[in-house]
C-alpha positions, 0 to 999 in steps of 0.5 A: 237786320239791314246793312246800312253803310259799310266803309273804311276810314284811315285804318278803321273798318266801319259797319252800320246795321239797322236792327229791329230790336229797341236800343235798350235790348241791343245795349244789353246784347253788347254790354252784358258778358253772358249775352255777349258770349252767346253771339261772340263766343270765340272772341280774343279779348286782351282783357275781360273788361271794356276799355271804355263805355258810355252807358246806353250809347257806346262800348269799346273792347280791346282785342288781341290776335291769338297768333303771332305777331299778336296784333291788338285792335279796338272794336267799338259798338255804338248804338242810336235809335232809328225812326221806327223804334229800332236801332242803328248799330255802328261797329268800328274796328280799328287796328291800333297796334304801332307795328302797323304804322308806316316804316321810317323814311330811312329804315336802315333796311337793305334794299331788295331787288327782283331779277326779271 
């Protein structure tokens, strides 16, 4: 497994890996619940079913923190074949919770100052 390209995009973490396994094998590993449990046993999913799926190409799960403030995020797995018969696996982890947005310009909160 080679890490191809990690980067961050506007509130999302994006990781790409080059795997030696063929795409159909990787698809099974990320979409069949019994196989997912082997490599992601302690996952904190908001639901057991995927949020969306494009068979053989992409699957998305909603996650929820197990501690307050119980933020939610989406993890999307995308696969495509590489030139060697292996797979490029792209993982996009995005925080979708509205509580993470910027505060309003006039948030009506008292100003805090630090004394030097």
